[in-house]
PATI-428467 format. One record per residue (C-alpha): residue in one letter; x, y, z; residue number from 1. Coordinates in steps of 0.1 Angstrom, whole numbers, plus 5000, padded with zeros to 4 digits. Example, Ala and Ser with C-alpha at 12.3 -4.5 7.8 and 13.67 -1.06 7.14 Angstrom:
residues 2
+------+------+-------+------+-----+
| type | east | north |   up | seq |
+------+------+-------+------+-----+
|    A | 5123 |  4955 | 5078 |   1 |
|    S | 5137 |  4989 | 5071 |   2 |
+------+------+-------+------+-----+
end
This chain:
residues 166
+------+------+-------+------+-----+
| type | east | north |   up | seq |
+------+------+-------+------+-----+
|    M | 9527 |  3331 | 1431 |   1 |
|    L | 9507 |  3300 | 1420 |   2 |
|    P | 9487 |  3301 | 1387 |   3 |
|    N | 9450 |  3298 | 1388 |   4 |
|    E | 9447 |  3289 | 1351 |   5 |
|    L | 9468 |  3278 | 1321 |   6 |
|    N | 9458 |  3295 | 1289 |   7 |
|    L | 9471 |  3271 | 1262 |   8 |
|    L | 9465 |  3292 | 1231 |   9 |
|    A | 9482 |  3267 | 1208 |  10 |
|    I | 9455 |  3241 | 1213 |  11 |
|    H | 9427 |  3264 | 1223 |  12 |
|    E | 9424 |  3252 | 1259 |  13 |
|    T | 9421 |  3271 | 1292 |  14 |
|    W | 9426 |  3250 | 1323 |  15 |
|    Q | 9415 |  3261 | 1357 |  16 |
|    I | 9437 |  3251 | 1387 |  17 |
|    N | 9425 |  3243 | 1422 |  18 |
|    Y | 9449 |  3236 | 1450 |  19 |
|    E | 9445 |  3214 | 1481 |  20 |
|    K | 9469 |  3207 | 1509 |  21 |
|    S | 9475 |  3170 | 1513 |  22 |
|    S | 9492 |  3147 | 1539 |  23 |
|    Q | 9508 |  3127 | 1510 |  24 |
|    S | 9545 |  3133 | 1505 |  25 |
|    R | 9542 |  3137 | 1467 |  26 |
|    I | 9525 |  3163 | 1446 |  27 |
|    S | 9497 |  3150 | 1425 |  28 |
|    I | 9479 |  3166 | 1396 |  29 |
|    K | 9446 |  3152 | 1385 |  30 |
|    R | 9420 |  3163 | 1360 |  31 |
|    I | 9387 |  3165 | 1380 |  32 |
|    V | 9365 |  3177 | 1352 |  33 |
|    P | 9372 |  3188 | 1316 |  34 |
|    Y | 9397 |  3217 | 1317 |  35 |
|    Q | 9400 |  3217 | 1355 |  36 |
|    L | 9430 |  3204 | 1375 |  37 |
|    L | 9433 |  3196 | 1411 |  38 |
|    I | 9468 |  3198 | 1426 |  39 |
|    K | 9473 |  3182 | 1459 |  40 |
|    S | 9505 |  3190 | 1477 |  41 |
|    P | 9520 |  3187 | 1512 |  42 |
|    S | 9530 |  3224 | 1508 |  43 |
|    L | 9513 |  3251 | 1488 |  44 |
|    S | 9548 |  3265 | 1480 |  45 |
|    A | 9552 |  3278 | 1444 |  46 |
|    R | 9588 |  3265 | 1445 |  47 |
|    Q | 9575 |  3229 | 1449 |  48 |
|    I | 9543 |  3231 | 1428 |  49 |
|    I | 9556 |  3251 | 1397 |  50 |
|    P | 9580 |  3222 | 1387 |  51 |
|    A | 9550 |  3198 | 1389 |  52 |
|    I | 9529 |  3220 | 1367 |  53 |
|    E | 9558 |  3223 | 1342 |  54 |
|    A | 9561 |  3185 | 1341 |  55 |
|    W | 9524 |  3182 | 1334 |  56 |
|    L | 9528 |  3208 | 1306 |  57 |
|    K | 9557 |  3189 | 1291 |  58 |
|    R | 9536 |  3157 | 1290 |  59 |
|    K | 9507 |  3176 | 1274 |  60 |
|    A | 9531 |  3193 | 1249 |  61 |
|    R | 9546 |  3159 | 1239 |  62 |
|    R | 9512 |  3146 | 1230 |  63 |
|    H | 9502 |  3176 | 1210 |  64 |
|    L | 9533 |  3191 | 1196 |  65 |
|    V | 9549 |  3159 | 1183 |  66 |
|    N | 9516 |  3149 | 1165 |  67 |
|    W | 9514 |  3185 | 1151 |  68 |
|    L | 9550 |  3184 | 1139 |  69 |
|    Q | 9544 |  3150 | 1123 |  70 |
|    A | 9513 |  3163 | 1105 |  71 |
|    I | 9533 |  3193 | 1091 |  72 |
|    S | 9562 |  3171 | 1081 |  73 |
|    D | 9539 |  3147 | 1063 |  74 |
|    E | 9524 |  3177 | 1045 |  75 |
|    M | 9559 |  3190 | 1036 |  76 |
|    E | 9570 |  3155 | 1027 |  77 |
|    I | 9599 |  3157 | 1052 |  78 |
|    K | 9608 |  3126 | 1071 |  79 |
|    L | 9612 |  3132 | 1108 |  80 |
|    S | 9641 |  3118 | 1128 |  81 |
|    K | 9639 |  3123 | 1165 |  82 |
|    V | 9617 |  3148 | 1183 |  83 |
|    T | 9621 |  3159 | 1219 |  84 |
|    V | 9601 |  3183 | 1241 |  85 |
|    R | 9621 |  3202 | 1267 |  86 |
|    G | 9620 |  3235 | 1286 |  87 |
|    Q | 9647 |  3256 | 1269 |  88 |
|    R | 9652 |  3291 | 1283 |  89 |
|    S | 9658 |  3310 | 1251 |  90 |
|    R | 9646 |  3290 | 1222 |  91 |
|    W | 9612 |  3279 | 1209 |  92 |
|    G | 9628 |  3251 | 1190 |  93 |
|    S | 9660 |  3238 | 1174 |  94 |
|    C | 9672 |  3213 | 1149 |  95 |
|    S | 9705 |  3195 | 1153 |  96 |
|    Q | 9729 |  3183 | 1126 |  97 |
|    N | 9714 |  3148 | 1127 |  98 |
|    K | 9680 |  3163 | 1120 |  99 |
|    S | 9667 |  3158 | 1155 | 100 |
|    I | 9642 |  3185 | 1164 | 101 |
|    S | 9637 |  3198 | 1199 | 102 |
|    L | 9606 |  3218 | 1209 | 103 |
|    N | 9599 |  3240 | 1239 | 104 |
|    Y | 9569 |  3230 | 1259 | 105 |
|    K | 9562 |  3267 | 1263 | 106 |
|    L | 9550 |  3267 | 1227 | 107 |
|    M | 9517 |  3256 | 1242 | 108 |
|    F | 9511 |  3292 | 1254 | 109 |
|    L | 9515 |  3307 | 1219 | 110 |
|    P | 9488 |  3312 | 1193 | 111 |
|    A | 9485 |  3283 | 1169 | 112 |
|    P | 9497 |  3303 | 1138 | 113 |
|    L | 9529 |  3311 | 1155 | 114 |
|    V | 9534 |  3275 | 1165 | 115 |
|    D | 9528 |  3264 | 1129 | 116 |
|    Y | 9555 |  3288 | 1118 | 117 |
|    I | 9580 |  3276 | 1143 | 118 |
|    L | 9573 |  3239 | 1135 | 119 |
|    T | 9577 |  3247 | 1098 | 120 |
|    H | 9609 |  3267 | 1104 | 121 |
|    E | 9625 |  3238 | 1123 | 122 |
|    L | 9614 |  3212 | 1097 | 123 |
|    C | 9631 |  3234 | 1070 | 124 |
|    H | 9663 |  3232 | 1089 | 125 |
|    T | 9663 |  3195 | 1082 | 126 |
|    H | 9671 |  3205 | 1046 | 127 |
|    Q | 9690 |  3237 | 1051 | 128 |
|    F | 9710 |  3238 | 1084 | 129 |
|    N | 9715 |  3275 | 1083 | 130 |
|    H | 9695 |  3308 | 1078 | 131 |
|    S | 9707 |  3314 | 1042 | 132 |
|    K | 9686 |  3328 | 1013 | 133 |
|    K | 9679 |  3292 | 1003 | 134 |
|    F | 9666 |  3284 | 1037 | 135 |
|    W | 9642 |  3314 | 1038 | 136 |
|    T | 9630 |  3306 | 1002 | 137 |
|    L | 9622 |  3271 | 1015 | 138 |
|    V | 9604 |  3285 | 1045 | 139 |
|    E | 9584 |  3309 | 1023 | 140 |
|    S | 9574 |  3280 | 1000 | 141 |
|    H | 9556 |  3264 | 1030 | 142 |
|    E | 9547 |  3295 | 1050 | 143 |
|    P | 9541 |  3325 | 1026 | 144 |
|    H | 9535 |  3349 | 1055 | 145 |
|    Y | 9565 |  3339 | 1075 | 146 |
|    R | 9578 |  3375 | 1077 | 147 |
|    Q | 9547 |  3387 | 1095 | 148 |
|    K | 9549 |  3357 | 1119 | 149 |
|    R | 9585 |  3363 | 1126 | 150 |
|    R | 9577 |  3399 | 1136 | 151 |
|    E | 9549 |  3387 | 1159 | 152 |
|    L | 9572 |  3361 | 1174 | 153 |
|    E | 9595 |  3389 | 1185 | 154 |
|    K | 9567 |  3400 | 1209 | 155 |
|    S | 9557 |  3364 | 1218 | 156 |
|    R | 9569 |  3365 | 1254 | 157 |
|    R | 9538 |  3384 | 1262 | 158 |
|    Y | 9518 |  3352 | 1259 | 159 |
|    L | 9539 |  3335 | 1286 | 160 |
|    P | 9525 |  3336 | 1322 | 161 |
|    Q | 9546 |  3356 | 1347 | 162 |
|    W | 9552 |  3326 | 1369 | 163 |
|    L | 9570 |  3308 | 1341 | 164 |
|    D | 9607 |  3310 | 1341 | 165 |
|    W | 9620 |  3321 | 1307 | 166 |
+------+------+-------+------+-----+
end
């Protein structure tokens, strides 16, 4: 099933998608008007088109999420190391021992307050690489309502479109 729209709650954008069969061998995605995409493909097969949509989403997520994370890190006075945007199957984000943060492009489908919480959570891991009491105290100092957002995050998959592999 091919999606007709992308509801990117994180950045308050809804993109309509149009499809056109093409004689070209490659899939192309082009913005034709604000918030409207035209996908040209030799085949209108979901198996071929969905990866192209995911690649478009990853590029868009890199532009938005990395800047968003940088703004929060500046506010928290935490120096960022390396940031990557990927398509993890079971995590919204992670922080490695070398303080490299990896974000899931699927964050784009979540409401902005939940994304704020996840970004704050991962930044706190750059100081506390665990989920100890000290870690949660640090999170709470930057995100006073983190408990409520964690509960909401448990139900967050409802924001993901059905065609998306999670």
